Structures are given as C-alpha cells and as structure tokens.
N, C-alpha and C positions, 0 to 999 in steps of 0.2 A: 455145278452143284449150288445150293442156296446159300445166301454166305450168311440169313439168321436163321438155321437147323439145328438141330441137335447133331445131327448127321458130319455137321462142318464143324463143329467142335472138337465132336470125337475125332474126329479124321485130321482133324490141325494135329491136338495132341499127342496123335498114337503113332503121327507121325513127327513128331517134332516141324512140323511147321511146310513137308519138302511135300504135304495135297494141303492145300485154304490157305499158303500165303498169299504166295500170290490167284488173284479173284478177281475178271472183266477188267483187265488195263492196269491194277494198281493192287493195295498190300493191304494182309489181313493180322491184326493180332487177337487174341486173349484177352481180353477183361474179366476178371475176376472179381467183383463188390463181397457186402454185405449187408442182403439186403434186412432194411431200415427196420417191419414190424420183425421177419421172423427172425433175422441175425443168422438163418441160414446162407452161402457162399452161394453171388448165381453169376455165372458165369453165361460171358457175351462175345460174341466175332464183331468187332468192329473195324472199320476202314482207317485205317493208321496216316497223321503224314509223324515229321522230321523236326525238330528248331532246337539246334545244338545236341544235344543232352537229353532235352526234355521228348514227350513223346505228344501227341494230338489229337485228339477224335472229337469229332464233331455227336451232339446230342441232338442232331436230328429229328427222328421221326419222321423219315418221309416231307414233315411239312405239316405235322398235325398240330392239332390249337395245343397236345397238355405235352411235359418233357417226357422220354423213356424214362418206365422204371427203374434202369439203370445209374439215369442221373439220380433220382432224386434220393437210390441207394446211396453212393458217390456223396451227396453233399451231404448226408446223415455223419456217412463213415469214409471220411474220408482216403485212407488209407487205404488200400487195393493191393491189387497179385498180379498182373501182366506176363502173357510170353509171347513171344516175337520169336517166329518160326520154334530153335531147342533150347534160348536163353529165356532165363524165367526169373525175374526179380519183386523186389516191392516195392511202390511207388504211394506217393501220395500227390493226389489226384486234387485240380482246386480247378477254376472257373476265371476265364482270362480274363484280365483286366480290360474294360473300358478304352485301353490305354492301347493297350500292344494288341485290341482281336484281330483289327484292320490286318495287321501284317498278319494273324497267324489263321485268320477265315483265309488269307490269301494262298499259302502251304497249299488248304485245305481244298480248294477248288479247281485245285494241278492235279491232286489227287484224286477230287468226282466232282465234274460240275456240277449235277447237281442239286446239289448240297448250294449255291444261289437260287434255284427257282420254288424247290424246301422250302429255302427262306419267306419267297417272293406267296406265299401259300398261307403264310400264316401272317397274325400278325405276334405274336409266341416273337421274343427276341432270342432265336438260338444261339446257346451257346458252345467254347472251343472251347473245350476239359484238356490243359495240362497234365501230365502223368508228367510223376518229377520221381526220377529213380531215387535209391535208399541203397 
C-alpha cells in the first residue's frame, strides 16, 4: 500500500487503522490540517512517534528544498485533527523548539531511519512537529 495516497487514507479511516496503521515496519496516523488558503480540510497519512502523551511527525518531504504543504498549513492553523487507529482527537501542532529537537529527532529516526538521509539532501532544517492532544 502506498503511504502517500488517497487509498491509504480511505482504507485507514474505513478500518479504524486496521489497514494502514502498520506500514513498512513503522506506524502511521492520519493528520487533518486546514488549508492555509482554501480553509478546506487536508488529510495526510504520516509516520509518527511518541514522546509522553504527545505524537511526533516529521515535515521531511523526502528531503525536498521546501516544506510540505501540510506543514505550512499547520503553521498557519495549528489546531488539527488526528486519527491513530480508531482514536480520533483534536490536537495543537507546534514545531519542536531547538532545545528539544535533538531528542525528538532521535525518536523519529528510530521510526524511520531515512529521515537522516533526507536531512543530508537539503539545506532546509527539517522540522519535527509535536502534536499535543487537547
């Protein structure tokens, strides 16, 4: 199953994550942001990690020179919706602060080691996003 496709989202939502949560040795959640220009919901499957009660995602875009649209959306509208398996909740999204990023980056590279390779491909500082459940 493709990670970045509508089929992944549809199957994840329809099965409460029974299909799509576990993916290629890691785990994914569904993040819904608000489009910064359109105001419409935008839905994305993303690899996640945990830090206490918070969920972590990485705005890598495979090491592209620009941030992914979902990251730009949540910086404009930080109140988001998250689905982890069948659990749906609202969260506040924030970019990890410099003093906490190293620890959070380490958690995420344990989930998906390619994040280090993505960072090497770009001059952009790839953000770790903290999703704080409300």
